[in-house]
N, CA, C and O of each residue as an XYZ file, in Angstrom:
892
protein
N       0.993    -11.218     23.848
C      -0.683    -11.278     23.520
C      -0.708    -10.146     22.157
O      -0.064     -9.097     22.133
N      -1.315    -10.481     21.420
C      -1.428     -9.805     19.754
C      -2.248     -8.533     20.251
O      -3.104     -8.492     21.134
N      -1.678     -7.339     19.317
C      -2.512     -6.038     19.769
C      -3.663     -5.946     19.077
O      -3.701     -6.227     17.879
N      -4.813     -5.510     19.815
C      -6.071     -5.431     19.157
C      -6.016     -3.807     18.387
O      -5.618     -2.753     18.883
N      -6.532     -4.047     17.109
C      -6.310     -2.922     16.167
C      -7.473     -2.023     16.224
O      -8.553     -2.613     16.215
N      -7.523     -0.492     16.291
C      -8.565      0.097     16.167
C      -9.075      0.278     14.703
O      -8.571     -0.339     13.764
N     -10.106      1.163     14.565
C     -10.546      1.453     13.184
C      -9.510      1.794     12.207
O      -9.347      1.195     11.144
N      -8.749      2.889     12.665
C      -7.722      3.562     11.790
C      -6.747      2.516     11.489
O      -6.415      2.286     10.326
N      -6.288      1.894     12.455
C      -5.208      0.880     12.119
C      -5.716     -0.145     11.311
O      -4.986     -0.585     10.423
N      -6.929     -0.635     11.479
C      -7.560     -1.722     10.540
C      -7.696     -1.256      9.050
O      -7.480     -1.997      8.091
N      -8.064      0.006      8.969
C      -8.154      0.716      7.695
C      -6.754      0.656      6.880
O      -6.635      0.123      5.777
N      -5.751      1.268      7.579
C      -4.434      1.472      7.299
C      -3.970      0.076      6.669
O      -3.401     -0.008      5.580
N      -4.280     -0.987      7.478
C      -3.637     -2.515      7.355
C      -4.324     -3.043      6.041
O      -3.691     -3.706      5.219
N      -5.549     -2.741      5.897
C      -6.612     -3.171      4.866
C      -5.823     -2.922      3.414
O      -5.625     -3.732      2.509
N      -5.388     -1.316      3.524
C      -4.875     -0.856      2.233
C      -3.428     -1.372      1.721
O      -2.886     -0.970      0.692
N      -2.936     -2.260      2.549
C      -1.736     -2.883      2.280
C      -2.034     -4.461      1.770
O      -1.105     -5.196      1.438
N      -3.276     -4.841      1.751
C      -3.644     -6.039      1.245
C      -4.405     -5.880     -0.070
O      -4.843     -4.819     -0.517
N      -4.516     -7.334     -0.732
C      -5.271     -7.321     -1.811
C      -6.533     -8.147     -1.800
O      -6.448     -9.366     -1.648
N      -7.806     -7.497     -1.968
C      -8.852     -8.180     -1.980
C      -9.525     -8.686     -0.591
O     -10.567     -9.340     -0.540
N      -8.853     -8.327      0.384
C      -9.323     -8.346      1.760
C     -10.405     -7.524      2.485
O     -10.133     -6.324      2.495
N     -11.404     -7.806      3.012
C     -12.483     -6.930      3.527
C     -12.951     -7.093      4.928
O     -12.556     -8.170      5.373
N     -13.551     -6.508      5.661
C     -14.127     -6.499      7.008
C     -15.439     -6.891      6.913
O     -16.249     -6.141      6.370
N     -15.850     -8.208      7.466
C     -17.233     -8.602      7.317
C     -17.582     -8.876      8.722
O     -17.141     -9.921      9.202
N     -18.466     -7.931      9.621
C     -19.040     -8.465     10.859
C     -17.701     -8.852     11.785
O     -17.533     -9.860     12.470
N     -16.805     -7.719     11.579
C     -15.697     -7.701     12.737
C     -14.812     -8.918     12.434
O     -14.253     -9.491     13.369
N     -14.659     -9.344     11.149
C     -13.784    -10.499     10.584
C     -13.315    -10.176      9.368
O     -14.067     -9.857      8.447
N     -11.860    -10.238      9.249
C     -11.207    -10.298      8.136
C     -11.357    -11.391      7.145
O     -11.060    -12.554      7.418
N     -11.817    -11.015      5.996
C     -12.268    -12.052      5.070
C     -11.853    -11.951      3.548
O     -11.898    -10.908      2.896
N     -11.518    -12.956      3.161
C     -11.208    -13.154      1.463
C     -11.795    -14.261      1.005
O     -12.064    -15.279      1.642
N     -11.998    -14.008     -0.212
C     -12.707    -15.336     -0.932
C     -11.804    -15.618     -2.099
O     -11.389    -14.639     -2.721
N     -11.457    -16.769     -2.466
C     -10.519    -17.241     -3.457
C     -11.181    -18.215     -4.249
O     -11.946    -19.093     -3.852
N     -10.749    -17.932     -5.603
C     -11.563    -18.927     -6.716
C     -10.137    -19.479     -7.472
O      -9.167    -18.819     -7.845
N     -10.398    -21.000     -7.554
C      -9.318    -21.601     -8.164
C      -9.763    -22.306     -9.407
O     -10.971    -22.307     -9.647
N      -8.891    -22.942    -10.274
C      -9.304    -23.625    -11.427
C      -9.772    -25.012    -11.146
O     -10.611    -25.427    -11.946
N      -9.396    -25.870    -10.131
C      -9.971    -27.073     -9.776
C     -10.064    -27.014     -8.193
O      -9.585    -26.158     -7.449
N     -10.708    -27.998     -7.910
C     -11.025    -28.317     -6.396
C      -9.507    -28.792     -5.857
O      -9.169    -28.476     -4.716
N      -8.723    -29.463     -6.608
C      -7.681    -29.777     -6.068
C      -6.456    -28.661     -5.654
O      -5.698    -28.791     -4.693
N      -6.459    -27.500     -6.654
C      -5.774    -26.525     -6.564
C      -6.552    -25.865     -5.198
O      -5.798    -25.738     -4.233
N      -7.738    -25.497     -5.021
C      -8.258    -24.875     -3.827
C      -7.877    -25.660     -2.665
O      -7.743    -25.088     -1.583
N      -7.667    -27.059     -2.788
C      -7.592    -27.872     -1.529
C      -5.889    -27.681     -1.066
O      -5.454    -27.541      0.077
N      -5.256    -27.719     -2.126
C      -3.562    -27.872     -1.885
C      -3.474    -26.456     -1.346
O      -2.749    -26.378     -0.355
N      -4.049    -25.270     -1.760
C      -3.769    -24.046     -1.260
C      -4.333    -23.956      0.040
O      -3.706    -23.250      0.830
N      -5.366    -24.502      0.448
C      -5.703    -24.506      2.028
C      -4.829    -25.307      2.766
O      -4.635    -24.911      3.916
N      -4.281    -26.266      2.443
C      -3.372    -27.130      3.173
C      -2.085    -26.312      3.619
O      -1.513    -26.513      4.690
N      -1.691    -25.358      2.671
C      -0.557    -24.672      2.699
C      -0.950    -23.713      3.906
O      -0.170    -23.687      4.858
N      -2.138    -22.893      3.949
C      -2.632    -22.114      4.984
C      -2.707    -22.545      6.333
O      -2.305    -21.952      7.334
N      -3.436    -23.975      6.215
C      -3.466    -24.789      7.576
C      -2.243    -25.047      8.051
O      -2.056    -24.772      9.236
N      -1.150    -25.615      7.283
C       0.124    -25.708      7.829
C       0.832    -24.609      8.569
O       1.408    -24.664      9.656
N       0.686    -23.726      7.848
C       1.542    -22.389      8.441
C       0.605    -22.044      9.664
O       1.248    -21.788     10.682
N      -0.687    -21.982      9.790
C      -1.451    -21.521     10.937
C      -1.327    -22.680     12.107
O      -1.729    -22.456     13.249
N      -0.910    -23.569     11.835
C      -0.612    -24.648     13.009
C       0.714    -24.342     13.509
O       0.984    -24.571     14.688
N       1.499    -23.881     12.772
C       3.001    -23.625     13.193
C       3.014    -22.192     14.078
O       3.737    -22.009     15.058
N       2.134    -21.292     13.569
C       2.021    -20.062     14.264
C       0.945    -20.052     15.633
O       0.866    -19.211     16.528
N       0.282    -21.116     15.462
C      -0.870    -21.323     16.546
C      -1.869    -20.179     16.375
O      -2.211    -19.477     17.327
N      -2.309    -20.020     15.176
C      -3.217    -18.837     14.796
C      -4.121    -19.485     13.683
O      -3.714    -19.579     12.525
N      -5.545    -19.995     14.135
C      -6.194    -20.618     13.027
C      -7.291    -19.948     12.666
O      -8.069    -19.511     13.513
N      -7.485    -19.783     11.304
C      -8.587    -19.217     10.662
C      -9.648    -20.211     10.236
O      -9.460    -21.425     10.155
N     -10.723    -19.611      9.987
C     -11.898    -20.315      9.476
C     -11.920    -20.781      7.979
O     -12.492    -20.030      7.189
N     -11.441    -21.769      7.571
C     -11.638    -22.169      6.152
C     -12.676    -23.015      5.645
O     -12.869    -24.134      6.120
N     -13.514    -22.430      4.486
C     -14.511    -22.991      3.934
C     -14.414    -23.183      2.686
O     -14.380    -22.231      1.907
N     -14.346    -24.555      2.251
C     -13.906    -24.999      0.942
C     -15.270    -25.698      0.286
O     -15.806    -26.673      0.813
N     -15.731    -25.108     -0.864
C     -16.774    -25.737     -1.716
C     -16.257    -25.945     -3.089
O     -16.133    -24.921     -3.761
N     -15.942    -27.033     -3.615
C     -15.184    -27.341     -4.906
C     -14.045    -26.327     -5.237
O     -12.972    -26.506     -4.662
N     -14.179    -25.173     -6.191
C     -12.935    -24.588     -6.415
C     -12.778    -23.257     -5.677
O     -11.963    -22.404     -6.026
N     -13.708    -23.115     -4.507
C     -14.268    -21.849     -3.984
C     -13.328    -21.842     -2.540
O     -13.568    -22.830     -1.845
N     -12.450    -21.039     -2.050
C     -12.092    -21.002     -0.666
C     -12.493    -19.751      0.001
O     -12.465    -18.739     -0.699
N     -12.875    -19.634      1.272
C     -13.128    -18.559      1.787
C     -12.598    -18.481      3.096
O     -12.978    -19.300      3.932
N     -11.729    -17.563      3.403
C     -10.963    -17.517      4.724
C     -11.490    -16.419      5.485
O     -11.910    -15.394      4.947
N     -11.475    -16.639      6.922
C     -12.013    -15.777      7.659
C     -11.036    -15.543      8.852
O     -10.781    -16.548      9.515
N     -10.548    -14.568      9.164
C      -9.439    -14.290     10.297
C     -10.024    -13.371     11.425
O     -10.571    -12.280     11.261
N      -9.813    -13.985     12.517
C     -10.342    -13.207     13.773
C      -9.807    -13.856     15.038
O      -9.869    -15.054     15.316
N      -9.314    -12.958     15.703
C      -8.614    -13.567     17.067
C      -9.638    -13.772     18.171
O      -9.957    -12.881     18.958
N     -10.191    -15.155     18.175
C     -11.166    -15.536     19.162
C     -11.124    -15.121     20.686
O     -12.032    -14.683     21.393
N      -9.826    -15.383     20.980
C      -9.568    -15.055     22.485
C      -9.689    -13.829     22.819
O      -9.721    -13.612     24.030
N      -9.790    -12.691     21.908
C      -9.671    -11.483     22.295
C     -11.132    -10.686     21.489
O     -11.410     -9.490     21.563
N     -11.848    -11.678     20.792
C     -13.156    -11.344     19.960
C     -12.881    -10.079     19.319
O     -13.627     -9.115     19.497
N     -11.767    -10.019     18.519
C     -11.390     -8.562     17.863
C     -10.343     -9.286     16.766
O      -9.861    -10.417     16.721
N     -10.214     -8.070     15.879
C      -9.214     -8.224     14.732
C      -7.935     -7.738     15.326
O      -7.859     -6.619     15.834
N      -6.868     -8.617     15.265
C      -5.463     -8.235     15.879
C      -4.530     -8.257     14.767
O      -4.844     -8.669     13.650
N      -3.142     -7.718     15.139
C      -2.003     -7.871     14.441
C      -1.639     -9.240     13.768
O      -1.119     -9.368     12.660
N      -1.998    -10.227     14.616
C      -1.871    -11.626     14.273
C      -2.672    -12.064     12.907
O      -2.218    -12.882     12.106
N      -4.046    -11.333     12.752
C      -4.729    -11.589     11.686
C      -4.318    -11.199     10.434
O      -4.432    -11.859      9.400
N      -3.732     -9.867     10.587
C      -3.077     -9.204      9.435
C      -1.984     -9.787      8.974
O      -1.725     -9.754      7.771
N      -1.110    -10.464      9.959
C       0.283    -11.128      9.741
C       0.011    -12.389      8.807
O       0.719    -12.662      7.838
N      -1.105    -13.130      9.216
C      -1.459    -14.171      8.658
C      -2.075    -13.898      7.190
O      -1.926    -14.719      6.285
N      -2.699    -12.819      7.039
C      -3.370    -12.444      5.827
C      -2.261    -12.300      4.853
O      -2.350    -12.792      3.728
N      -1.085    -11.556      5.302
C       0.014    -11.160      4.445
C       0.816    -12.486      4.082
O       1.410    -12.536      3.005
N       0.837    -13.434      4.861
C       1.489    -14.687      4.522
C       0.590    -15.393      3.406
O       1.130    -15.725      2.351
N      -0.704    -15.619      3.604
C      -1.721    -16.114      2.574
C      -1.353    -15.436      1.330
O      -1.154    -16.212      0.396
N      -1.184    -13.959      1.024
C      -1.062    -13.399     -0.190
C       0.647    -13.507     -0.572
O       1.196    -12.818     -1.433
N       1.163    -14.291      0.080
C       2.572    -14.003     -0.404
C       3.250    -15.314     -0.774
O       4.407    -15.552     -0.426
N       2.457    -16.226     -1.541
C       2.898    -17.549     -2.048
C       3.799    -16.961     -3.254
O       3.364    -15.916     -3.740
N       4.913    -17.444     -3.772
C       5.838    -16.836     -4.802
C       5.985    -18.039     -5.715
O       6.219    -19.149     -5.236
N       5.862    -17.855     -6.943
C       6.249    -18.797     -8.046
C       7.445    -18.152     -8.697
O       7.376    -16.990     -9.097
N       8.364    -18.757     -8.794
C       9.682    -18.314     -9.290
C       9.887    -19.001    -10.923
O       9.766    -20.222    -11.028
N      10.136    -18.337    -11.916
C      10.330    -18.844    -13.287
C      11.687    -18.415    -13.619
O      12.146    -17.281    -13.490
N      12.359    -19.615    -14.128
C      13.825    -19.369    -14.556
C      14.057    -19.947    -15.842
O      13.161    -20.618    -16.355
N      15.252    -19.754    -16.484
C      15.589    -20.312    -17.766
C      16.574    -21.326    -17.493
O      17.066    -21.535    -16.384
N      16.916    -22.126    -18.861
C      18.047    -23.019    -18.688
C      19.106    -22.445    -18.139
O      19.463    -21.337    -18.537
N      19.727    -23.053    -17.213
C      21.450    -22.700    -16.715
C      21.011    -21.979    -15.376
O      21.868    -22.042    -14.493
N      19.956    -21.370    -15.079
C      19.527    -20.965    -13.818
C      18.904    -21.530    -12.930
O      18.575    -20.911    -11.918
N      18.618    -22.776    -13.103
C      18.000    -23.620    -12.112
C      18.216    -23.719    -10.731
O      17.363    -23.792     -9.846
N      19.656    -23.716    -10.609
C      20.251    -23.854     -9.278
C      20.041    -22.548     -8.552
O      19.819    -22.528     -7.342
N      20.113    -21.407     -9.325
C      19.954    -20.004     -8.791
C      18.351    -19.851     -8.224
O      18.096    -19.310     -7.148
N      17.383    -20.383     -9.074
C      16.145    -20.325     -8.644
C      15.694    -21.300     -7.470
O      14.748    -21.090     -6.712
N      16.404    -22.227     -7.458
C      15.999    -23.328     -6.181
C      16.709    -22.773     -4.946
O      16.197    -22.897     -3.833
N      17.756    -22.230     -5.110
C      18.433    -21.516     -3.841
C      17.776    -20.391     -3.275
O      17.800    -20.050     -2.093
N      17.135    -19.793     -4.309
C      16.078    -18.467     -3.962
C      15.065    -18.854     -3.244
O      14.694    -18.332     -2.193
N      14.475    -20.001     -3.917
C      13.123    -20.564     -3.248
C      13.422    -21.086     -1.600
O      12.690    -20.936     -0.622
N      14.730    -21.729     -1.685
C      14.886    -22.347     -0.470
C      15.060    -21.127      0.522
O      14.533    -21.175      1.633
N      15.776    -20.071      0.131
C      16.163    -19.017      1.011
C      14.815    -18.192      1.480
O      14.703    -17.769      2.631
N      13.855    -18.016      0.525
C      12.493    -17.525      0.847
C      11.750    -18.291      1.869
O      11.198    -17.748      2.826
N      11.747    -19.502      1.658
C      11.223    -20.487      2.823
C      11.784    -20.424      4.064
O      11.008    -20.521      5.015
N      12.986    -20.280      4.290
C      13.970    -20.536      5.537
C      13.831    -19.127      6.302
O      13.445    -18.996      7.463
N      14.260    -17.996      5.338
C      14.375    -16.550      5.815
C      13.232    -15.832      6.174
O      13.033    -15.286      7.258
N      12.408    -15.867      5.091
C      11.224    -14.908      5.201
C       9.989    -15.842      5.746
O       8.923    -15.270      5.972
N      10.088    -17.239      5.964
C       9.162    -18.264      6.282
C       7.821    -18.239      5.418
O       6.687    -18.470      5.839
N       8.150    -17.950      4.282
C       6.819    -18.054      3.036
C       7.035    -19.332      2.147
O       8.086    -19.957      2.003
N       5.816    -19.579      1.585
C       5.874    -20.731      0.747
C       6.454    -20.201     -0.638
O       6.114    -19.077     -1.007
N       7.187    -20.852     -1.300
C       7.578    -20.592     -2.794
C       7.925    -21.726     -3.550
O       8.536    -22.655     -3.021
N       7.545    -21.748     -4.924
C       7.701    -22.826     -6.065
C       8.568    -22.349     -6.939
O       8.618    -21.124     -7.046
N       9.369    -23.098     -7.691
C      10.289    -22.718     -8.907
C       9.805    -23.690     -9.943
O       9.524    -24.863     -9.697
N       9.719    -23.049    -11.255
C       9.305    -23.742    -12.415
C      10.333    -23.092    -13.567
O      10.769    -21.941    -13.550
N      10.611    -24.122    -14.574
C      11.224    -23.769    -15.870
C      10.223    -22.940    -16.511
O       9.004    -23.079    -16.407
N      10.884    -22.016    -17.221
C      10.084    -21.111    -17.956
C       9.438    -21.813    -19.216
O       8.350    -21.434    -19.649
N      10.135    -22.830    -19.777
C       9.684    -23.536    -20.879
C       8.383    -24.272    -20.467
O       7.372    -24.234    -21.168
N       8.460    -24.940    -19.297
C       7.530    -25.964    -18.871
C       6.129    -25.041    -18.477
O       4.982    -25.484    -18.526
N       6.531    -23.601    -18.062
C       5.626    -22.796    -17.555
C       4.562    -22.400    -18.600
O       3.392    -22.117    -18.342
N       5.122    -22.422    -19.780
C       4.089    -22.158    -20.978
C       3.277    -23.021    -21.560
O       2.605    -22.838    -22.575
N       3.372    -24.274    -20.683
C       2.595    -25.384    -21.194
C       1.479    -25.839    -19.812
O       0.438    -25.189    -19.710
N       1.715    -26.753    -18.988
C       1.081    -27.172    -18.088
C       0.824    -26.081    -16.865
O      -0.160    -26.013    -16.128
N       2.067    -25.210    -16.875
C       2.204    -24.292    -15.477
C       1.428    -23.260    -15.954
O       1.051    -22.605    -14.982
N       0.965    -22.753    -17.089
C       0.297    -21.648    -17.295
C      -1.047    -21.554    -17.135
O      -1.633    -20.483    -16.978
N      -1.768    -23.037    -17.179
C      -3.088    -23.155    -16.880
C      -3.690    -22.415    -15.811
O      -4.527    -21.544    -16.050
N      -3.246    -22.760    -14.411
C      -4.014    -22.163    -13.143
C      -3.840    -20.556    -13.123
O      -4.341    -19.901    -12.209
N      -3.091    -19.932    -14.197
C      -3.540    -18.495    -13.992
C      -4.714    -17.924    -14.882
O      -4.864    -16.726    -15.121
N      -5.525    -18.942    -15.341
C      -6.692    -18.503    -15.972
C      -7.658    -17.724    -14.853
O      -8.375    -16.752    -15.089
N      -7.479    -18.448    -13.493
C      -8.351    -18.064    -12.453
C      -7.572    -17.133    -11.554
O      -6.347    -17.251    -11.517
N      -8.219    -16.164    -10.786
C      -7.600    -15.265    -10.021
C      -6.829    -16.035     -8.888
O      -7.268    -17.016     -8.288
N      -5.655    -15.458     -8.699
C      -4.699    -16.479     -7.558
C      -3.643    -15.126     -6.798
O      -3.136    -14.107     -7.267
N      -3.656    -15.702     -5.536
C      -2.806    -14.812     -4.675
C      -1.373    -15.305     -4.674
O      -0.628    -15.025     -3.735
N      -0.952    -16.066     -5.753
C       0.121    -16.581     -5.827
C       1.036    -15.340     -6.693
O       0.450    -14.820     -7.643
N       2.206    -14.953     -6.430
C       3.027    -13.849     -7.346
C       4.225    -14.432     -7.869
O       5.107    -15.087     -7.314
N       4.033    -13.965     -9.346
C       5.150    -14.587    -10.023
C       6.265    -13.652    -10.140
O       6.025    -12.458    -10.325
N       7.623    -14.143    -10.038
C       8.749    -13.520    -10.285
C       9.619    -14.344    -11.318
O       9.781    -15.563    -11.357
N      10.179    -13.283    -12.215
C      10.903    -13.897    -13.402
C      12.393    -13.661    -13.119
O      12.797    -12.553    -12.768
N      13.268    -14.799    -13.289
C      14.786    -14.483    -13.377
C      15.035    -14.743    -14.508
O      14.972    -15.889    -14.952
N      15.398    -13.627    -15.251
C      15.878    -13.667    -16.628
C      17.397    -13.679    -16.879
O      18.098    -12.975    -16.153
N      17.949    -14.405    -17.827
C      19.156    -14.183    -18.220
C      19.510    -13.147    -19.279
O      18.690    -12.974    -20.180
N      20.663    -12.424    -19.275
C      21.047    -11.324    -20.307
C      20.862    -11.874    -21.728
O      20.412    -11.233    -22.677
N      21.268    -13.136    -21.742
C      21.390    -13.465    -23.343
C      20.615    -14.976    -23.254
O      21.215    -15.950    -23.710
N      19.579    -15.105    -22.794
C      18.799    -16.238    -22.600
C      18.761    -16.887    -24.348
O      19.084    -16.217    -25.329
N      18.393    -17.997    -24.372
C      18.479    -18.566    -25.702
C      17.141    -17.850    -26.296
O      16.274    -17.385    -25.556
N      17.070    -17.812    -27.819
C      16.202    -17.125    -28.526
C      14.600    -17.584    -28.224
O      13.623    -16.835    -28.208
N      14.631    -19.036    -27.992
C      13.128    -19.467    -27.632
C      12.662    -19.214    -26.061
O      11.505    -19.123    -25.649
N      13.888    -19.128    -25.304
C      13.351    -18.730    -24.001
C      13.002    -17.325    -24.123
O      11.927    -16.952    -23.652
N      13.859    -16.412    -24.758
C      13.505    -14.919    -24.641
C      11.974    -14.857    -25.389
O      11.270    -14.040    -24.797
N      11.355    -15.426    -26.397
C      10.289    -15.500    -27.017
C       9.106    -15.827    -25.835
O       8.014    -15.259    -25.839
N       9.440    -16.659    -25.005
C       8.529    -16.990    -24.039
C       8.452    -16.000    -22.839
O       7.381    -15.846    -22.253
N       9.518    -15.363    -22.487
C       9.504    -14.408    -21.415
C       8.381    -13.225    -22.149
O       7.564    -12.654    -21.427
N       8.442    -12.987    -23.427
C       7.653    -12.047    -23.982
C       6.249    -12.283    -23.896
O       5.360    -11.492    -23.581
N       6.161    -13.726    -24.287
C       4.422    -14.200    -24.488
C       4.091    -14.377    -22.891
O       2.977    -14.018    -22.508
N       5.051    -14.936    -21.921
C       4.411    -14.700    -20.461
C       4.089    -13.386    -20.068
O       3.092    -13.265    -19.356
N       4.725    -12.367    -20.382
C       4.559    -11.039    -19.938
C       3.208    -10.449    -20.464
O       2.428     -9.740    -19.828
N       3.095    -10.875    -21.714
C       2.030    -10.295    -22.562
C       0.572    -11.072    -22.037
O      -0.516    -10.515    -22.180
N       0.689    -12.196    -21.520
C      -0.349    -12.955    -20.940
C      -0.632    -12.389    -19.400
O      -1.762    -12.252    -18.932
N       0.477    -12.119    -18.776
C       0.045    -11.809    -17.291
C      -0.364    -10.245    -17.572
O      -1.222     -9.914    -16.754
N      -0.099     -9.409    -18.273
C      -0.409     -7.993    -18.348
C      -1.901     -8.115    -18.872
O      -2.782     -7.419    -18.368
N      -2.133     -8.896    -19.760
C      -3.581     -9.241    -20.425
C      -4.619     -9.545    -19.221
O      -5.784     -9.149    -19.219
N      -4.045    -10.269    -18.254
C      -4.890    -10.821    -17.128
C      -4.730     -9.941    -15.744
O      -5.239    -10.205    -14.655
N      -3.834     -8.757    -16.100
C      -3.693     -7.964    -14.766
C      -3.196     -8.497    -13.687
O      -3.729     -8.298    -12.596
N      -2.058     -9.286    -13.832
C      -1.417    -10.110    -12.963
C      -0.034     -9.371    -12.646
O       0.713     -9.264    -13.619
N       0.361     -8.913    -11.588
C       1.476     -8.309    -11.105
C       2.512     -9.025    -11.236
O       2.236    -10.191    -10.956
N       3.824     -8.858    -11.596
C       4.955     -9.671    -11.675
C       6.244     -8.889    -11.702
O       6.348     -7.778    -12.221
N       7.244     -9.563    -11.090
C       8.553     -9.029    -10.904
C       9.455     -9.618    -11.771
O       9.386    -10.826    -11.994
N      10.424     -8.807    -12.369
C      11.557     -9.304    -13.131
C      12.956     -8.925    -12.775
O      13.416     -7.784    -12.819
N      13.639    -10.113    -12.382
C      14.997    -10.107    -12.086
C      16.015    -10.280    -13.134
O      16.059    -11.410    -13.621
N      16.814     -9.437    -13.572
C      17.890     -9.828    -14.653
C      19.291    -10.110    -14.073
O      19.778     -9.598    -13.066
N      19.813    -10.964    -14.846
C      20.996    -11.390    -14.352
C      22.164    -10.354    -14.828
O      21.800     -9.383    -15.492
N      23.372    -10.491    -14.563
C      24.417     -9.422    -15.289
C      25.025    -10.153    -16.508
O      24.827    -11.338    -16.775
N      25.753     -9.335    -17.179
C      26.355     -9.825    -18.285
C      27.385    -10.964    -18.004
O      27.681    -11.223    -16.837
N      27.855    -11.548    -18.891
C      29.128    -12.716    -18.536
C      28.674    -13.917    -18.794
O      27.640    -14.144    -19.423
N      29.507    -14.841    -18.269
C      29.295    -16.249    -18.532
C      28.341    -16.752    -17.359
O      27.981    -15.949    -16.498
N      27.964    -17.982    -17.329
C      27.078    -18.693    -16.668
C      27.456    -18.565    -15.087
O      26.573    -18.391    -14.246
N      28.711    -18.655    -14.778
C      29.157    -18.944    -13.647
C      29.160    -17.572    -12.829
O      29.114    -17.565    -11.599
N      29.216    -16.465    -13.564
C      29.292    -15.009    -13.091
C      27.768    -14.556    -12.735
O      27.575    -13.736    -11.837
N      26.660    -15.142    -13.502
C      25.412    -14.864    -13.637
C      25.031    -15.554    -12.243
O      24.489    -14.899    -11.352
N      25.313    -16.780    -12.115
C      24.845    -17.675    -10.922
C      25.216    -16.912     -9.631
O      24.367    -16.613     -8.791
N      26.511    -16.616     -9.518
C      27.178    -15.703     -8.384
C      26.416    -14.750     -7.978
O      25.874    -14.750     -6.873
N      26.298    -13.799     -8.880
C      25.785    -12.469     -8.753
C      24.258    -12.458     -8.364
O      23.701    -11.555     -7.739
N      23.672    -13.613     -8.840
C      22.150    -13.555     -8.506
C      22.225    -14.144     -7.176
O      21.476    -13.665     -6.324
N      23.016    -15.120     -6.845
C      22.758    -15.851     -5.224
C      22.951    -14.560     -4.271
O      22.103    -14.354     -3.403
N      23.880    -13.823     -4.395
C      24.281    -12.800     -3.630
C      23.145    -11.915     -3.487
O      22.672    -11.621     -2.390
N      22.619    -11.403     -4.816
C      21.424    -10.415     -4.662
C      20.221    -11.134     -4.146
O      19.466    -10.552     -3.367
N      20.003    -12.312     -4.514
C      18.694    -12.977     -3.923
C      18.899    -13.489     -2.651
O      17.908    -13.624     -1.934
N      19.933    -13.784     -2.256
C      20.119    -14.130     -0.766
C      19.947    -12.950     -0.025
O      19.157    -13.017      0.916
N      20.601    -11.717     -0.277
C      20.112    -10.686      0.800
C      19.040     -9.971      0.667
O      18.741     -9.110      1.494
N      18.243    -10.262     -0.506
C      16.856     -9.811     -0.614
C      15.850    -10.443      0.341
O      14.947     -9.861      0.943
N      16.167    -11.745      0.374
C      15.249    -12.478      1.284
C      15.669    -12.090      2.875
O      14.893    -12.421      3.771
N      16.669    -11.521      3.132
C      16.928    -11.131      4.603
C      16.339    -10.019      4.617
O      15.649     -9.825      5.618
N      16.374     -9.000      3.655
C      15.838     -7.749      3.712
C      14.092     -8.017      3.597
O      13.377     -7.245      4.235
N      13.626     -8.809      3.008
C      12.170     -9.246      2.943
C      11.658     -9.580      4.438
O      10.619     -9.159      4.945
N      12.607    -10.423      5.024
C      11.961    -10.911      6.319
C      12.110     -9.658      7.267
O      11.291     -9.598      8.184
N      12.897     -8.811      7.186
C      12.812     -7.264      7.980
C      11.687     -6.484      7.631
O      11.259     -5.648      8.428
N      11.190     -6.653      6.592
C      10.084     -5.716      6.122
C       8.845     -6.492      6.619
O       7.768     -5.908      6.740
N       8.987     -7.794      6.907
C       7.736     -8.706      7.205
C       7.566     -8.786      8.734
O       6.668     -9.384      9.327
N       8.711     -7.992      9.343
C       8.846     -8.127     10.890
C       8.973     -9.835     11.339
O       8.396    -10.427     12.250
N       9.895    -10.315     10.387
C      10.079    -11.846     10.836
C      11.657    -12.138     10.971
O      12.552    -11.740     10.225
N      11.753    -12.927     12.104
C      13.038    -13.256     12.364
C      13.690    -14.325     11.623
O      13.289    -15.460     11.880
N      14.848    -14.166     10.536
C      15.391    -15.164      9.573
C      15.895    -16.481     10.483
O      15.885    -17.644     10.077
N      16.326    -16.041     11.777
C      17.124    -16.997     12.344
C      16.547    -18.393     12.667
O      17.083    -19.448     12.329
N      15.444    -18.284     13.329
C      14.877    -19.629     13.934
C      14.639    -20.217     12.816
O      14.391    -19.590     11.786
N      14.702    -21.933     12.914
C      14.416    -22.831     11.938
C      13.794    -24.033     12.527
O      14.139    -25.157     12.162
N      12.818    -23.822     13.495
C      12.283    -24.834     14.258
C      11.781    -26.019     13.578
O      11.923    -27.081     14.183
N      11.209    -26.039     12.409
C      10.843    -27.380     11.617
C      12.069    -27.887     11.189
O      12.017    -29.104     11.013
N      13.204    -27.358     10.950
C      14.326    -28.122     10.545
C      14.782    -28.981     11.748
O      15.010    -30.186     11.648
N      14.909    -28.206     12.997
C      15.508    -28.782     14.108
C      14.779    -29.969     14.365
O      15.375    -31.017     14.611
N      13.099    -29.877     14.318
C      12.553    -31.218     14.625
C      12.811    -32.012     13.729
O      13.244    -33.052     14.224
N      12.755    -32.054     12.449
C      13.390    -32.932     11.724
C      14.507    -33.647     12.137
O      14.468    -34.868     12.288
N      15.623    -32.891     12.353
C      16.889    -33.555     12.793
C      16.966    -34.086     14.027
O      17.805    -34.957     14.257
N      16.120    -33.646     14.977
C      15.887    -34.448     16.018
C      15.271    -36.015     16.108
O      15.423    -36.821     17.026
N      14.662    -36.147     15.079
C      13.821    -37.277     14.833
C      14.813    -38.316     13.714
O      14.419    -39.421     13.341
N      15.773    -37.874     13.411
C      16.766    -38.515     12.350
C      17.867    -39.400     13.211
O      18.762    -40.010     12.626
């Protein structure tokens, strides 16, 4: 059974989240997306994970607005389960990568999904400066991560600078992971080691066991 949290613990847990508030003994956050489809897609991500962990929030969607309410109904209280789900909702990651490091980015995405049990997407940095940049005009819980090569093509390097300027102007927090010097094989190999281990470490920080892969086992059992 999940732990009921007292006021001090709730206050402490809230400080680790972005934009969540307590309303009438409910953990609440309002999201605004560019379009209805963006909001609906994100709602499906939350619903899918909620079903897997058997802890279901109240989701209210009207056009591009999504409101999420978390509350452990069986205990009529806010519990650790609610904050754990809130952390998941805030932890969708978008990985941007340059030409040559696509395999690294896809592997990183896969390890994040399997080891830390969070959703992640990967996008080419060139494409991100076209269609991919548009959703960022609205506030989002998605977190961008840049995988940069030490000697990316000059046009790619220009786009890294532009993206950072755009995100800085929007107040969007992002992280940068740089490759080592050397040939492409050296870069890919070193990044795979670094990023693989980082997903294990992230799972430990999130109190998530990286070992179980029940959804994969389910798929295999049906094939």
